[in-house]
GUNUFI-289239 format. One record per residue (C-alpha): residue number from 1; residue in one letter; chain; x, y, z. Coordinates in nm, 4 decimals, padded with zeros to 6 digits, always signed. Layout:
// residues N
<NUM; 'A'; 'A'; <X; Y; Z>>
...
// end
This chain:
// residues 68
<1; 'M'; 'A'; <-08.9127; -01.4902; -15.7625>>
<2; 'S'; 'A'; <-09.0855; -01.6115; -16.0771>>
<3; 'D'; 'A'; <-09.4384; -01.7452; -16.0955>>
<4; 'H'; 'A'; <-09.4876; -02.1185; -16.1446>>
<5; 'I'; 'A'; <-09.7647; -02.3179; -16.3071>>
<6; 'Y'; 'A'; <-09.8364; -02.6666; -16.1776>>
<7; 'K'; 'A'; <-10.0414; -02.9600; -16.2994>>
<8; 'K'; 'A'; <-10.1738; -03.2499; -16.0881>>
<9; 'I'; 'A'; <-10.2322; -03.6041; -16.2048>>
<10; 'E'; 'A'; <-10.3794; -03.9017; -16.0227>>
<11; 'L'; 'A'; <-10.1967; -04.2339; -16.0013>>
<12; 'T'; 'A'; <-10.2569; -04.5629; -15.8217>>
<13; 'G'; 'A'; <-09.9574; -04.7670; -15.7115>>
<14; 'S'; 'A'; <-09.9707; -05.1175; -15.5727>>
<15; 'S'; 'A'; <-09.7405; -05.3377; -15.3699>>
<16; 'S'; 'A'; <-09.7521; -05.6650; -15.1824>>
<17; 'V'; 'A'; <-09.5037; -05.5171; -14.9321>>
<18; 'G'; 'A'; <-09.6905; -05.2157; -14.7934>>
<19; 'L'; 'A'; <-09.8319; -04.8665; -14.8312>>
<20; 'Q'; 'A'; <-09.5024; -04.6832; -14.8633>>
<21; 'Q'; 'A'; <-09.3785; -04.9197; -15.1318>>
<22; 'A'; 'A'; <-09.7031; -04.8724; -15.3272>>
<23; 'I'; 'A'; <-09.6505; -04.4941; -15.3192>>
<24; 'E'; 'A'; <-09.2847; -04.5262; -15.4162>>
<25; 'N'; 'A'; <-09.3736; -04.7588; -15.7052>>
<26; 'A'; 'A'; <-09.6201; -04.5052; -15.8459>>
<27; 'I'; 'A'; <-09.3773; -04.2131; -15.8128>>
<28; 'E'; 'A'; <-09.0840; -04.4061; -15.9570>>
<29; 'K'; 'A'; <-09.2838; -04.5170; -16.2617>>
<30; 'A'; 'A'; <-09.4249; -04.1679; -16.3208>>
<31; 'G'; 'A'; <-09.0753; -04.0221; -16.2919>>
<32; 'Q'; 'A'; <-08.9745; -04.2139; -16.6037>>
<33; 'T'; 'A'; <-09.1932; -03.9865; -16.8186>>
<34; 'I'; 'A'; <-09.2915; -03.6846; -16.6056>>
<35; 'P'; 'A'; <-09.0208; -03.4283; -16.5297>>
<36; 'N'; 'A'; <-09.0266; -03.1726; -16.2476>>
<37; 'M'; 'A'; <-09.2451; -03.3623; -15.9982>>
<38; 'R'; 'A'; <-09.2702; -03.1568; -15.6785>>
<39; 'W'; 'A'; <-09.5179; -03.3136; -15.4330>>
<40; 'F'; 'A'; <-09.7724; -03.5870; -15.3758>>
<41; 'E'; 'A'; <-10.0802; -03.6283; -15.1623>>
<42; 'V'; 'A'; <-10.2490; -03.9538; -15.0661>>
<43; 'V'; 'A'; <-10.6177; -03.9503; -15.1611>>
<44; 'E'; 'A'; <-10.7224; -04.3134; -15.1147>>
<45; 'T'; 'A'; <-10.5883; -04.6311; -14.9581>>
<46; 'R'; 'A'; <-10.7299; -04.9753; -15.0153>>
<47; 'G'; 'A'; <-10.6169; -05.3337; -15.0340>>
<48; 'H'; 'A'; <-10.6824; -05.6647; -15.1982>>
<49; 'I'; 'A'; <-10.7545; -05.9639; -14.9738>>
<50; 'E'; 'A'; <-10.6783; -06.3262; -15.0579>>
<51; 'Q'; 'A'; <-10.7383; -06.6134; -14.8144>>
<52; 'N'; 'A'; <-10.8044; -06.3727; -14.5271>>
<53; 'K'; 'A'; <-10.4686; -06.1955; -14.5732>>
<54; 'I'; 'A'; <-10.3610; -05.8730; -14.7382>>
<55; 'A'; 'A'; <-10.2341; -05.9636; -15.0842>>
<56; 'H'; 'A'; <-10.1731; -05.6136; -15.2223>>
<57; 'W'; 'A'; <-10.1885; -05.2569; -15.1007>>
<58; 'Q'; 'A'; <-10.3298; -05.0024; -15.3460>>
<59; 'V'; 'A'; <-10.2661; -04.6321; -15.2855>>
<60; 'T'; 'A'; <-10.4070; -04.3540; -15.5014>>
<61; 'I'; 'A'; <-10.2021; -04.0353; -15.4992>>
<62; 'K'; 'A'; <-10.2127; -03.6999; -15.6707>>
<63; 'V'; 'A'; <-09.8738; -03.5838; -15.7974>>
<64; 'G'; 'A'; <-09.8007; -03.2195; -15.8704>>
<65; 'F'; 'A'; <-09.5382; -03.1156; -16.1212>>
<66; 'N'; 'A'; <-09.4062; -02.7870; -16.2537>>
<67; 'L'; 'A'; <-09.5013; -02.6870; -16.6086>>
<68; 'G'; 'A'; <-09.2675; -02.3948; -16.6303>>
// end
């Protein structure tokens, strides 16, 4: 088994639909430029309120990817 080196970056995704969609939006967008993504962890969840209703979910995640 070979050794691996990983890097983590922090991203914030948003969605008017929900938490999962906010996470998926962030990962999908990052996947357009970052190869070898391996895992994510949720580090913060928040939302934007308009007229006493949730307008957008905002989820900050850390994404780990393999450097080699």
